N, C-alpha and C positions, 0 to 999 in steps of 0.2 A: 504494500500500500504506500502510495506517495505521500509525502508531507505536504500539507496545503500550500506551503510557500513555493512548492514546485508546480502547483496547479495553475499558476498565473501564466498568461501567454496565449499563444494561438490555440492550444488544445482546449482551453477553458473559455474561449470567447469567439470573436469573429475570426474565421479562417478565410483568407482570400481565395476566391475561385479564379479561374482563368481570366475572367473579366472583372477584376477586383475594384475597378474605379467606380462602379455603380453599386451602392449598398444593397439594392434589391437582388443582386446576383450573388450576394455573399451567403455562405452557408452558415447556418446557426447550429451549434451543437448543444445537446442536452445530456446530462450525466445523472445516472441513478447511483446514489451514494448510500451504501449500507455499512454495517460493522465489518464486513469482510473485504470491502474495497469499493471501487467505483467501476461503472461500465457505461459506455456510450449507448444511448437509446434514441429511437426515433418514434414519432407519432405513427399510429396505424394508418392514418390518412395521408401521411407525408407532410402535413402542414402544421397542425396544432393538436395538442392532447385533449381528449374528451374528459369529462368529469369522471367517468368510469375508469379510464386509464389512470388518471391521477390518484383516485381512491385505491386502486390496486397497487400502485407504487408505494404509497405510504401506509396502507393497511387500515384504512378508516376514513373518517371525515378529514377534509383537507383544510389547511391554513396556508395562505400565501404570505411569505415573509419577504419584504422589500430589503434589498441590500443597500445600506446607507451610502456607500461611496460609489455605487454603480447602479444607477437608476434603470438601466436597460435589462438587468438580470434579476431574477427572483429565485427563491428557494421555496419549494412546496413541501410542507411537512404535515405530520399527523396533528390535527387540532387538539386531540385529547391525549397526546403523547405524554405530557408531564403528569396529568391526572392518572393515567393508566400506568405510570412509572416505567415507561419504556427505557431501555438502556441508552446511555449517552452515545451519540454518534460523534466520535472524536474528529473524524475527517471533516464532516459537515460543520461542526462547531468551529474548528480552526479556520476553515474557508470563510465562514460567516464573520468571524472576528477579524480576519485579514481585510475583509471588505467594510470594516468599520462598525460591525455589530458588537453588542456586549452581552449577549444572551447565550444560552446553551441549547444546542439542537439535540433532540432525542428521537430515536427511531430512524426509519429510513427517510431519505430526502431526495428530491429531484431538483437539480440546478439547471436552469434553462433561461433563454431569452424570454422576456415578458410577452412577446408576440406569439409564443408557442402555447400560451394558455389563454383561452377565450372565455 
């Protein structure tokens, strides 16, 4: 598992496509972060995640967490995670704190561009 300080850069944000001068042609990446590590995921429809997909990722009701220093990216977490005493997700917590947050992320999380969640 990578340290969150190594997650900054092209892998965790905009990755230029062959026509990288126009942002609409830029590829957006989404990452599913669990206690075992992270993996790149894509929406089933290829554009944005459905509510059902998001609920499956986090294992329940969703809460969208805005990253303080990066308004274009969000983290989707389990809304009841702390109440249900889910385990701390160290990777997601460190990524959130590197982006200016001061809270702890518990349970599974999805890190993605805000346009991927409608």
